[in-house]
C-alpha positions as CSV (number, residue, x, y, z in Angstrom):
1,X,-1.5,204.5,83.0
2,X,-2.0,207.0,80.1
3,X,-5.5,206.7,78.5
4,X,-5.5,204.7,75.2
5,X,-6.7,206.3,72.0
6,X,-6.6,209.7,70.3
7,X,-5.5,212.6,72.4
8,X,-8.6,214.8,72.8
9,X,-8.6,218.4,71.4
10,X,-9.6,221.5,73.2
11,X,-12.7,223.3,72.1
12,X,-12.4,227.2,71.4
13,X,-14.4,227.8,74.6
14,X,-12.0,225.7,76.6
15,X,-8.9,227.4,75.3
16,X,-10.7,230.9,76.1
17,X,-11.3,230.0,79.6
18,X,-7.8,228.5,80.3
19,X,-6.2,231.5,78.7
20,X,-8.3,233.9,81.1
21,X,-7.0,231.5,84.0
22,X,-3.5,231.7,82.8
23,X,-3.3,235.5,82.3
24,X,-4.9,235.9,85.6
25,X,-2.4,233.6,87.3
26,X,0.7,235.5,85.6
27,X,-0.9,238.9,86.7
28,X,-0.8,237.7,90.4
29,X,2.8,236.3,89.8
30,X,3.7,239.8,88.4
31,X,2.1,241.7,91.2
32,X,3.3,239.4,93.9
33,X,7.1,239.8,92.9
34,X,6.8,243.5,92.5
35,X,5.1,243.8,95.9
36,X,7.9,241.7,97.6
37,X,10.5,243.7,96.0
38,X,8.9,247.3,96.7
39,X,8.2,246.1,100.5
40,X,11.6,245.0,101.2
41,X,14.0,247.0,99.0
42,X,12.3,250.5,98.6
43,X,10.3,250.7,102.1
44,X,12.4,248.7,104.4
45,X,15.9,249.3,103.0
46,X,15.5,252.7,101.3
47,X,18.6,254.2,102.6
48,X,20.7,251.7,101.2
49,X,18.7,251.5,97.6
50,X,21.0,252.7,94.7
51,X,20.3,254.0,91.2
52,X,20.7,250.5,90.1
53,X,18.0,249.2,92.3
54,X,15.5,251.5,90.5
55,X,17.0,250.9,87.1
56,X,16.7,247.3,87.4
57,X,13.1,247.4,88.6
58,X,12.2,249.6,85.6
59,X,13.9,246.9,83.5
60,X,12.0,244.3,85.2
61,X,8.7,246.2,84.7
62,X,9.5,246.6,81.0
63,X,10.2,242.7,80.8
64,X,6.8,242.0,82.6
65,X,4.9,244.4,80.4
66,X,6.5,243.2,77.1
67,X,5.9,239.4,78.0
68,X,2.5,239.8,79.4
69,X,1.1,242.2,76.5
70,X,2.5,239.5,74.0
71,X,0.7,236.6,75.7
72,X,-2.5,238.8,75.9
73,X,-2.3,239.8,72.2
74,X,-1.9,235.9,71.5
75,X,-4.8,235.0,73.4
76,X,-7.3,237.6,72.2
77,X,-10.5,236.1,71.6
78,X,-12.8,236.9,68.4
79,X,-16.5,237.4,68.9
80,X,-19.4,237.4,66.6
81,X,-22.0,240.2,66.3
82,X,-24.1,238.4,68.7
83,X,-21.8,237.8,71.0
84,X,-20.8,234.1,70.6
85,X,-17.2,233.1,70.5
86,X,-15.8,232.5,67.1
87,X,-12.2,232.0,68.2
88,X,-10.6,231.6,71.7
89,X,-7.1,232.9,70.5
90,X,-3.9,230.9,70.7
91,X,-3.7,228.5,73.3
92,X,-1.4,229.7,75.8
93,X,-0.9,226.3,77.6
94,X,0.3,224.7,74.4
95,X,3.7,222.8,74.7
96,X,6.6,224.1,72.8
97,X,4.9,227.5,71.8
98,X,5.9,231.0,71.9
99,X,3.6,231.6,75.1
100,X,5.7,228.9,76.9
101,X,8.9,230.7,76.6
102,X,7.1,234.3,77.5
103,X,5.7,232.5,80.6
104,X,9.3,231.3,81.3
105,X,10.5,234.8,80.9
106,X,8.1,235.9,83.3
107,X,8.8,233.6,86.1
108,X,12.6,233.9,85.5
109,X,12.1,237.8,86.2
110,X,9.9,237.2,89.3
111,X,12.3,234.8,90.7
112,X,15.2,237.0,90.0
113,X,13.5,240.0,91.5
114,X,12.6,238.4,94.7
115,X,15.8,236.8,95.1
116,X,17.5,240.2,94.6
117,X,15.8,241.3,97.9
118,X,18.6,238.9,99.4
119,X,21.4,240.0,97.2
120,X,22.0,242.2,94.5
121,X,24.1,239.2,92.7
122,X,21.0,237.3,92.0
123,X,20.2,239.8,89.1
124,X,23.0,238.1,87.2
125,X,20.6,235.1,87.0
126,X,18.7,237.2,84.3
127,X,21.6,236.0,81.7
128,X,20.0,232.5,81.8
129,X,17.3,234.3,79.4
130,X,20.0,234.8,76.6
131,X,21.7,231.5,77.1
132,X,18.5,229.7,76.8
133,X,17.6,231.9,73.8
134,X,21.0,231.0,72.1
135,X,20.5,227.3,73.0
136,X,17.0,227.3,71.3
137,X,18.3,229.2,68.3
138,X,21.2,226.6,67.9
139,X,19.1,223.4,68.4
140,X,16.2,224.6,66.1
141,X,18.1,226.7,63.4
142,X,21.8,227.1,63.4
143,X,22.9,223.4,64.3
144,X,20.7,221.8,61.7
145,X,21.7,224.4,59.1
146,X,25.4,224.0,59.7
147,X,25.3,220.0,59.9
148,X,23.1,219.9,56.7
149,X,25.0,218.4,54.1
150,X,25.5,220.1,50.7
151,X,23.1,219.0,47.9
152,X,25.7,218.2,45.5
153,X,27.6,215.9,47.8
154,X,24.1,213.8,48.2
155,X,23.5,213.9,44.3
156,X,26.9,212.5,43.9
157,X,26.5,209.7,46.5
158,X,23.0,208.9,45.0
159,X,24.6,208.6,41.6
160,X,27.4,206.2,42.7
161,X,24.5,204.2,44.4
162,X,22.7,204.0,41.3
163,X,25.6,202.8,39.3
164,X,26.5,200.0,41.7
165,X,22.6,198.8,41.5
166,X,22.9,199.0,37.7
167,X,26.1,196.8,37.7
168,X,24.7,194.3,40.1
169,X,21.4,193.9,38.0
170,X,23.7,193.2,34.9
171,X,25.7,190.7,36.8
172,X,22.5,188.9,37.7
173,X,21.5,188.5,34.0
């Protein structure tokens, strides 16, 4: 049963500590996925590695770096001159935030990279990221923009409603 009352807010120190733990976790995910990939593809099956193996590894590393650097920039704390914490940074564990999408990209990349040790066709799972981005773009921006009615049409409907109400009021008297 969920607790009753107001949902508690996090303090800046708690956000700071959770951000450190989150960044540490995703560092381990990135290092683990790369260790598995390098150990299997580049050490065990080095003779069957192609140029595409190297290219996709470099692409995965650039995705990791971009996502991780963005997350660490968002979580950057601000300290006062005396060393006290002024701001813990943006909460990386906040739902529906940009950090959530960056974490999803890191996890998708790690999963794809590890699965690619089984078959190179698993690299195609990376296409899920642009599909998700297009879905979010449609749901949050394009869909509401296309489905919104024109202001002139709503004004016309409001004028008709107002005339009907005036006629009803006149009939009552």
